[in-house]
N, C-alpha and C positions, 0 to 999 in steps of 0.2 A: 787566153781562155782555151781549155782543151776541148777537143771534139768528142762528142758522145756517140758511141757505136751501139746501135740497137740491132740485135740479131733478128734474122728473118723469122716470122711467126710460123709455127707448124700447126695448122688447124687440126682439131680433133673432131670426132663424130658426135659430140655432145652439143651441137649448135642449138638444138631445140631448147635445152635448159638455159643456155646463155641468152637466147633470143626472148625467153619468157620474162626477163627482167627489164625494167625501164632503163633507158639510156644513161641516166645519171648514176644509177647503181652499177651498171657495167663499167662506166668511166672510173668510178671510185675503186672498184675491184682491180682493174688493170693498173691504176696508179699505185695502190697499196702493195700490189704484188711486185711491180717493177722497182719502185723507189723505196719501199720500206721493208721489202723482203718478207711480207706476211705469208704465213702458211695457208694452205687451202682451208683448213679447219678454222683458223683465225679469221679468214675472210668471211666464211659463213657466219661466224658469230658477230664480228664487228660491223660488217657492212650489211649483211642480209638479215641479221637479227635471229638467226637460227641457233638453237641451243643443242648441244650434243646430248643424246640420250644414251646413258650408260646402261648396259645390261644388268639385271639384278639376279 
């Protein structure tokens, strides 16, 4: 079995937004980002239920 290398996290200044979500949603976001390579926009839509609003 090969060893998995996880890079050191680099915290950003957006912790208020991150902390506003429940732990199970944060867990799902981190999992989908790391293991399924989901984009930020995709995570907003799939995990958080946010829809993109297109300019008209």
